[in-house]
N, C-alpha and C positions, 0 to 999 in steps of 0.2 A: 418332157423337154429333154433333148439330148444334151449330154455333157459337152461343154465347150472347152477349147484349149486354154490352159491357164496363162498363156503368154500375155494376152491383152490385160487381164486382171492384174498380173504382177507388174506390168508396165505402168498401169494407172496408179497402183499402190506406191510404186517407186517414185512416180511423179509427185504424188501427194506428200510423200515423206520429204522429198527435196524441197517442196514449197513450204511445208511446215518448218523445216529446219532453217530455210532462208529467212522466213518471217519471224523466227523466234517463237513459234507456236508450240514448242515442246512443253513438258510438265514443269520444268524449272522456270521457263518464261511465263507460263500461266500463273504459277504461284507468285512470281515477282509482280505481275500485274495486279493480283488481288491484294498484295501487301502494299503496293504503291500505285493506285489507280491513276494518279495524276502524272505518273512517270517522272516524278521529281528526281533529279540526279541524287544518288546517295553520297553524302560527303565522305571523303576518305579520312578516316581517323588520323589525327596528327600523332606523331610519336610522343610517348609519355615524357614529360619534362621532370627530371629528378631535381628537386629543390635541395640546396645544401642544408645540412643540419644547422639549427640556430646555435650560436655560441652558448656555452654553459653559463648560467647566472653567476653573478659575483658570489664568491664563497663568503660564508659568514666569518667575520673577523675572529681570529683565534683568541680565546680568552687569555689574558695576561696573568701569569702566576703571581705577579707582584702587586695586584690590586689590593689596596689597604682595607682593613676592616672585614676581611672575609670570615665567615662563621667557622669556628673551630669544630673539630670532631668532638663527639660526646656531648655533654651538657655544658653550655657556656656559663660563666659566672653569674649572669643575669637570671639563670634558671629557666630561660625561655629559648626554645629552638624553633626556627622558622623553616618552612619548606614550601616551594611553589610546585604546582602540578604541571602536567603536559599541555594543558590548555585545550581550547576548542575554537572552531571557526564556522561561520555560516553567513553567506551573503555580505561579506565585507566586515562583519562584526567579529571581533576577537574577544575571547574570555580566558581568564586564567585564575585558578584558585590559589589562595595564600593561606597557609595554616600556621598556627602558633601552638606549641605544646609546652605545657608546664612540666619541665623535666627536673625541677628542683624539689625541695622537701617542704615547701610552705605554700599556701594558697596565693593566687595572684588575681587581682581585680582588673577587669577591662570594662570600658564604657565609652564607646565611640568608634573611631575609624583608624586603620593603620596609617602610618606615615610611610609613603613609598616614593622613591626617586629612581628613574630608569637611567642606567649607565651603559656606556658603550664598552667595547672589548678592552679598553685601557683603563676602565674604571672612572671615566669622566662623565658627568651628567650630560644627557642629550640637550642641546640648545633648543629652547622653545617648548619642550614637552611640559605640559601643565597637569599636575595631579589635583583632582578635586574630590571633595567628599560627596558621595551620592553618584547617581548615574544619569541625571537629567541632561547633562551636556554631551552624552554619547548616544547618537541616534540608534534606535532599535534595541538598546540595552534594557534588560529587565529592571523592574522597579526595585529600588533600594529598600530593604525592610526597616531601616532606621536603627539608631543606636539604642542599646538597652544595657543596664548593669549586668555584668557577667563575672562570676568568680570561678576561676579555674583551680580545681583541686590538683594536687600533684598527679601527674599522669594524664590529665584531661587536656583537650584541645579546643581551639576556637577556629572559625573559618571566616574568611572574607573573600570577595570576588573582585577581580580587576577586569575592566572592560575598556576597549579602545576600538577605533576604526583602522582598518588595514592601511598600511603605508609600505614603503619599500626599503626601509632602513632598519636593521635588526638591533634591538636592545639586548645586550648579553647578560647584564646583571641587574639585580634590584637591591637598592639600599633601603632597608626596612626597619621600622621600630613599631612597637605596639601602639604608640600614639605620638603625636607631635611633642617634641622636647625630650623624649626618652633617648637613651643610647641606641645608636643604629648598628646594624650588622649588614654585611653584603652577602647575598645568596645568588646562586646561579640556577635559573630554571632549566628544566630538561631541554627546552627549545627556546630560541630567542623570541622576543616580542617584536613583531614587524610593525612597529609603531611610528618610527620616523620623526623628524623634527616638526615643530609647529602643530603638535597633536595634543589631544586631551586624554588623560588616563583617569577614568572614573573608578571609585572604590565603594564597595558596600561596607556597612558597619560590621563589626565583629559579631558573629552568631555562634551558638554552640555547634560543634561539629556533629554531623549525623554519622551514624554507623555506616561504613562503606566497605 
């Protein structure tokens, strides 16, 4: 077969190219059809909305230096020194450890529960906060091991745990005593208790401190 003039072939190819272009039959159009066979219009993304930053939470009330009964440095006259730890939290349950150390020169006998009152930043008791012996009234709190006679030799410590449910008001101080009726002192935990009014603070009985 003799070679023909390329004119008709080029004209036909040009015509096909124009038709494909007009009908959107190029590669990009074909990919678009495969990704969106129903030819549903692609929504135009709306511009991102920048939400204003939430206001900072209320600051914890500053502790007052004039709160009466604060624990003195060194060993108090009672021969007992109290300390609260940093606490722990999980699923709305709060926990804090309370330790008492015999810093005196004679043995001290414990048998029961600490006396604890939660105070605000001014040293006033929280209205409605109820301290109970045991943990039965604090949902999800571990079981209280119960009281046992315990004699602290000089330099030895005992431990009790405090449990409560999360609230939104901070308790800044704890007024504590080894048992009801004893002389109290006021200590400041490293972090406030988010216990709030009308809440229950459960306490476990004193137990020998474990090596930590």
